C-alpha positions as a LaTeX table, in Angstrom:
\begin{tabular}{lrrr}
\hline
Residue & $x$ (\AA) & $y$ (\AA) & $z$ (\AA) \\
\hline
Unk1 & $-43.50$ & $-15.03$ & 57.16 \\
Unk2 & $-44.70$ & $-18.43$ & 55.96 \\
Unk3 & $-46.76$ & $-18.40$ & 52.78 \\
Unk4 & $-48.70$ & $-20.99$ & 50.82 \\
Unk5 & $-46.35$ & $-22.35$ & 48.11 \\
Unk6 & $-47.57$ & $-21.60$ & 44.60 \\
Unk7 & $-46.98$ & $-25.24$ & 43.64 \\
Unk8 & $-49.52$ & $-26.38$ & 46.22 \\
Unk9 & $-52.15$ & $-24.12$ & 44.66 \\
Unk10 & $-51.97$ & $-25.90$ & 41.31 \\
Unk11 & $-52.65$ & $-29.39$ & 42.63 \\
Unk12 & $-56.05$ & $-30.69$ & 41.58 \\
Unk13 & $-58.18$ & $-31.37$ & 44.68 \\
Unk14 & $-59.68$ & $-34.82$ & 44.88 \\
Unk15 & $-63.42$ & $-35.13$ & 44.51 \\
Unk16 & $-65.07$ & $-36.20$ & 47.77 \\
Unk17 & $-67.45$ & $-39.15$ & 47.80 \\
Unk18 & $-71.12$ & $-38.18$ & 48.20 \\
Unk19 & $-71.38$ & $-40.15$ & 51.43 \\
Unk20 & $-68.41$ & $-38.23$ & 52.85 \\
Unk21 & $-69.98$ & $-34.78$ & 52.55 \\
Unk22 & $-72.50$ & $-33.10$ & 54.79 \\
Unk23 & $-74.62$ & $-30.54$ & 52.95 \\
Unk24 & $-73.87$ & $-27.15$ & 54.46 \\
Unk25 & $-76.21$ & $-24.69$ & 52.74 \\
Unk26 & $-78.01$ & $-22.57$ & 55.31 \\
Unk27 & $-81.83$ & $-22.45$ & 55.28 \\
Unk28 & $-81.52$ & $-19.02$ & 53.66 \\
Unk29 & $-79.30$ & $-20.42$ & 50.89 \\
Unk30 & $-81.72$ & $-23.28$ & 50.25 \\
Unk31 & $-84.62$ & $-20.82$ & 49.94 \\
Unk32 & $-82.62$ & $-18.64$ & 47.55 \\
Unk33 & $-81.68$ & $-21.56$ & 45.35 \\
Unk34 & $-85.23$ & $-22.91$ & 45.29 \\
Unk35 & $-86.52$ & $-19.48$ & 44.28 \\
Unk36 & $-83.95$ & $-19.12$ & 41.50 \\
Unk37 & $-84.74$ & $-22.58$ & 40.17 \\
Unk38 & $-88.30$ & $-21.46$ & 39.41 \\
Unk39 & $-86.90$ & $-19.03$ & 36.82 \\
Unk40 & $-84.85$ & $-21.54$ & 34.83 \\
Unk41 & $-86.05$ & $-24.22$ & 32.40 \\
Unk42 & $-84.05$ & $-26.90$ & 34.26 \\
Unk43 & $-81.74$ & $-27.23$ & 37.23 \\
Unk44 & $-78.60$ & $-27.32$ & 35.11 \\
Unk45 & $-79.31$ & $-23.80$ & 33.88 \\
Unk46 & $-79.07$ & $-22.48$ & 37.43 \\
Unk47 & $-75.51$ & $-23.69$ & 37.92 \\
Unk48 & $-73.81$ & $-20.27$ & 37.86 \\
Unk49 & $-76.02$ & $-18.69$ & 40.54 \\
Unk50 & $-75.83$ & $-21.91$ & 42.55 \\
Unk51 & $-72.03$ & $-21.63$ & 42.50 \\
Unk52 & $-72.24$ & $-18.05$ & 43.74 \\
Unk53 & $-74.45$ & $-19.18$ & 46.61 \\
Unk54 & $-71.97$ & $-21.95$ & 47.39 \\
Unk55 & $-69.02$ & $-19.58$ & 47.26 \\
Unk56 & $-70.71$ & $-17.38$ & 49.84 \\
Unk57 & $-71.77$ & $-20.29$ & 52.04 \\
Unk58 & $-68.30$ & $-21.87$ & 52.02 \\
Unk59 & $-66.39$ & $-18.76$ & 53.07 \\
Unk60 & $-65.52$ & $-17.12$ & 49.76 \\
Unk61 & $-64.22$ & $-20.12$ & 47.82 \\
Unk62 & $-65.31$ & $-23.48$ & 46.41 \\
Unk63 & $-63.66$ & $-26.48$ & 48.05 \\
Unk64 & $-64.52$ & $-29.93$ & 46.64 \\
Unk65 & $-67.31$ & $-30.24$ & 49.21 \\
Unk66 & $-68.96$ & $-27.07$ & 47.85 \\
Unk67 & $-68.80$ & $-28.35$ & 44.27 \\
Unk68 & $-70.30$ & $-31.64$ & 45.35 \\
Unk69 & $-73.11$ & $-29.88$ & 47.21 \\
Unk70 & $-74.00$ & $-27.94$ & 44.07 \\
Unk71 & $-73.87$ & $-31.19$ & 42.09 \\
Unk72 & $-76.20$ & $-32.93$ & 44.55 \\
Unk73 & $-78.67$ & $-30.05$ & 44.73 \\
Unk74 & $-78.82$ & $-29.66$ & 40.94 \\
Unk75 & $-78.72$ & $-33.34$ & 40.10 \\
Unk76 & $-75.51$ & $-33.05$ & 38.07 \\
Unk77 & $-72.20$ & $-34.86$ & 38.20 \\
Unk78 & $-69.27$ & $-33.56$ & 40.23 \\
Unk79 & $-67.13$ & $-33.44$ & 37.09 \\
Unk80 & $-69.65$ & $-31.24$ & 35.29 \\
Unk81 & $-69.89$ & $-28.75$ & 38.16 \\
Unk82 & $-66.11$ & $-28.69$ & 38.55 \\
Unk83 & $-65.71$ & $-28.06$ & 34.84 \\
Unk84 & $-68.00$ & $-25.05$ & 34.96 \\
Unk85 & $-66.47$ & $-23.63$ & 38.14 \\
Unk86 & $-62.91$ & $-23.92$ & 36.87 \\
Unk87 & $-63.79$ & $-22.29$ & 33.54 \\
Unk88 & $-64.58$ & $-18.94$ & 35.16 \\
Unk89 & $-61.99$ & $-16.96$ & 37.11 \\
Unk90 & $-64.72$ & $-15.39$ & 39.25 \\
Unk91 & $-65.07$ & $-18.69$ & 41.10 \\
Unk92 & $-62.25$ & $-19.59$ & 43.47 \\
Unk93 & $-61.51$ & $-23.30$ & 43.15 \\
Unk94 & $-58.57$ & $-25.30$ & 44.42 \\
Unk95 & $-57.39$ & $-23.18$ & 47.33 \\
Unk96 & $-58.90$ & $-20.80$ & 49.89 \\
Unk97 & $-58.68$ & $-17.08$ & 49.33 \\
Unk98 & $-58.14$ & $-14.47$ & 52.01 \\
Unk99 & $-60.78$ & $-12.24$ & 53.51 \\
Unk100 & $-59.89$ & $-9.73$ & 50.81 \\
Unk101 & $-58.82$ & $-10.62$ & 47.26 \\
Unk102 & $-56.73$ & $-7.88$ & 45.64 \\
Unk103 & $-56.66$ & $-8.19$ & 41.86 \\
Unk104 & $-53.99$ & $-6.26$ & 39.95 \\
Unk105 & $-54.62$ & $-5.54$ & 36.28 \\
Unk106 & $-51.37$ & $-5.81$ & 34.29 \\
Unk107 & $-52.73$ & $-5.47$ & 30.75 \\
Unk108 & $-51.30$ & $-2.91$ & 28.33 \\
Unk109 & $-52.73$ & 0.36 & 29.66 \\
Unk110 & $-52.10$ & $-0.55$ & 33.30 \\
Unk111 & $-48.68$ & $-1.95$ & 32.46 \\
Unk112 & $-47.63$ & 1.29 & 30.76 \\
Unk113 & $-48.93$ & 3.28 & 33.72 \\
Unk114 & $-46.93$ & 1.35 & 36.30 \\
Unk115 & $-49.01$ & $-1.68$ & 37.27 \\
Unk116 & $-45.98$ & $-3.85$ & 37.97 \\
Unk117 & $-44.49$ & $-1.20$ & 40.24 \\
Unk118 & $-47.73$ & $-1.23$ & 42.21 \\
Unk119 & $-47.75$ & $-5.03$ & 42.18 \\
Unk120 & $-44.17$ & $-5.15$ & 43.47 \\
Unk121 & $-45.10$ & $-2.72$ & 46.24 \\
Unk122 & $-48.07$ & $-4.88$ & 47.23 \\
Unk123 & $-45.85$ & $-7.98$ & 47.28 \\
Unk124 & $-43.36$ & $-6.14$ & 49.48 \\
Unk125 & $-46.05$ & $-4.88$ & 51.86 \\
Unk126 & $-47.84$ & $-8.23$ & 52.14 \\
Unk127 & $-44.83$ & $-10.53$ & 51.90 \\
Unk128 & $-46.46$ & $-12.72$ & 49.26 \\
Unk129 & $-46.35$ & $-13.33$ & 45.51 \\
Unk130 & $-49.20$ & $-13.51$ & 43.00 \\
Unk131 & $-51.41$ & $-16.48$ & 43.79 \\
Unk132 & $-50.51$ & $-16.52$ & 47.48 \\
Unk133 & $-52.34$ & $-15.64$ & 50.67 \\
Unk134 & $-50.91$ & $-13.96$ & 53.75 \\
Unk135 & $-50.41$ & $-16.30$ & 56.73 \\
Unk136 & $-53.15$ & $-14.54$ & 58.70 \\
Unk137 & $-55.64$ & $-15.26$ & 55.92 \\
Unk138 & $-56.32$ & $-11.56$ & 55.42 \\
Unk139 & $-55.18$ & $-10.95$ & 51.82 \\
Unk140 & $-54.83$ & $-12.89$ & 48.58 \\
Unk141 & $-52.99$ & $-11.25$ & 45.68 \\
Unk142 & $-53.81$ & $-12.08$ & 42.05 \\
Unk143 & $-52.68$ & $-10.84$ & 38.64 \\
Unk144 & $-55.62$ & $-10.45$ & 36.26 \\
Unk145 & $-56.36$ & $-9.59$ & 32.67 \\
Unk146 & $-58.03$ & $-6.35$ & 31.61 \\
Unk147 & $-60.51$ & $-5.02$ & 34.18 \\
Unk148 & $-62.05$ & $-2.75$ & 31.52 \\
Unk149 & $-61.11$ & 0.42 & 33.39 \\
Unk150 & $-58.24$ & 1.70 & 31.26 \\
Unk151 & $-59.18$ & 5.30 & 32.05 \\
Unk152 & $-58.14$ & 4.60 & 35.66 \\
Unk153 & $-54.87$ & 2.78 & 34.98 \\
Unk154 & $-53.17$ & 1.39 & 36.94 \\
Unk155 & $-56.22$ & $-0.13$ & 38.55 \\
Unk156 & $-56.92$ & $-2.67$ & 41.28 \\
Unk157 & $-60.14$ & $-4.50$ & 42.05 \\
Unk158 & $-61.29$ & $-5.55$ & 45.52 \\
Unk159 & $-64.74$ & $-7.10$ & 45.70 \\
Unk160 & $-66.90$ & $-5.01$ & 43.40 \\
Unk161 & $-64.78$ & $-1.88$ & 43.84 \\
Unk162 & $-62.31$ & $-0.46$ & 41.32 \\
Unk163 & $-59.42$ & 1.52 & 42.80 \\
Unk164 & $-57.43$ & 3.66 & 40.39 \\
Unk165 & $-55.40$ & 5.30 & 39.23 \\
Unk166 & $-53.62$ & 3.85 & 42.24 \\
Unk167 & $-50.41$ & 5.07 & 43.88 \\
Unk168 & $-48.27$ & 3.64 & 46.67 \\
Unk169 & $-50.06$ & 5.95 & 49.09 \\
Unk170 & $-53.39$ & 4.57 & 47.88 \\
Unk171 & $-52.13$ & 1.03 & 48.50 \\
Unk172 & $-51.19$ & 1.93 & 52.09 \\
Unk173 & $-54.62$ & 3.44 & 52.71 \\
Unk174 & $-56.40$ & 0.51 & 51.04 \\
Unk175 & $-54.64$ & $-2.13$ & 53.13 \\
Unk176 & $-55.35$ & $-0.23$ & 56.33 \\
Unk177 & $-59.02$ & 0.18 & 55.42 \\
Unk178 & $-59.42$ & $-3.48$ & 54.52 \\
Unk179 & $-57.85$ & $-4.57$ & 57.81 \\
Unk180 & $-60.63$ & $-2.67$ & 59.57 \\
Unk181 & $-63.45$ & $-4.19$ & 57.50 \\
Unk182 & $-65.94$ & $-6.20$ & 59.56 \\
Unk183 & $-66.91$ & $-8.60$ & 56.78 \\
Unk184 & $-64.73$ & $-10.26$ & 54.13 \\
Unk185 & $-65.11$ & $-8.61$ & 50.73 \\
Unk186 & $-64.86$ & $-12.04$ & 49.06 \\
Unk187 & $-68.01$ & $-13.23$ & 50.83 \\
Unk188 & $-69.75$ & $-9.86$ & 50.46 \\
Unk189 & $-69.20$ & $-9.89$ & 46.71 \\
Unk190 & $-70.69$ & $-13.37$ & 46.38 \\
Unk191 & $-73.74$ & $-12.29$ & 48.37 \\
Unk192 & $-74.16$ & $-9.14$ & 46.28 \\
Unk193 & $-74.19$ & $-11.24$ & 43.10 \\
Unk194 & $-76.76$ & $-13.60$ & 44.59 \\
Unk195 & $-79.00$ & $-10.74$ & 45.69 \\
Unk196 & $-78.76$ & $-9.16$ & 42.23 \\
Unk197 & $-79.82$ & $-12.44$ & 40.62 \\
Unk198 & $-82.73$ & $-12.76$ & 43.03 \\
Unk199 & $-83.81$ & $-9.20$ & 42.30 \\
Unk200 & $-83.70$ & $-9.82$ & 38.56 \\
Unk201 & $-85.73$ & $-13.00$ & 38.91 \\
Unk202 & $-88.35$ & $-11.13$ & 40.90 \\
Unk203 & $-88.49$ & $-8.38$ & 38.28 \\
Unk204 & $-88.80$ & $-10.93$ & 35.50 \\
\hline
\end{tabular}
């Protein structure tokens, strides 16, 4: 199977020119952002929730066009928005992710409990390495730092779900279940974060 070369994932995407980008936020996204802005002292302070909205609206990741849209809507520079987005691993910048992002914790507890054996099995099943996406766009595999679930080592994370302690049989069942999912967990997670932020703003 063809895979996306890891080297291509490290190339810095070029910033689009403002006149080259069509704003793509849906009416719902615009309403959500406008509501959130009323709970911050200035537009800059709403950058993190705005990036979550953008990640949902742009299919689970943040291409240069998404970063520019956030910059335009918040009145910030592209470089500033890019700097914030690339600081946090929860935002996917630089390359698309699959419908389902599988994160494998390989920190000490998970490592001692067989995380790399699980990772190797996932690589074998999916035909990809860490940082790559399957050719059908279904799965992206990532190695991550501590997921703060050492009691369930070795543990995986998909969307907002922890899976662990995980075995090869659990991996088989997980992949089959995810293939049957109607909606991408990457987009669903972004929406869940947005809805949580909206709920908190309403409560505040």
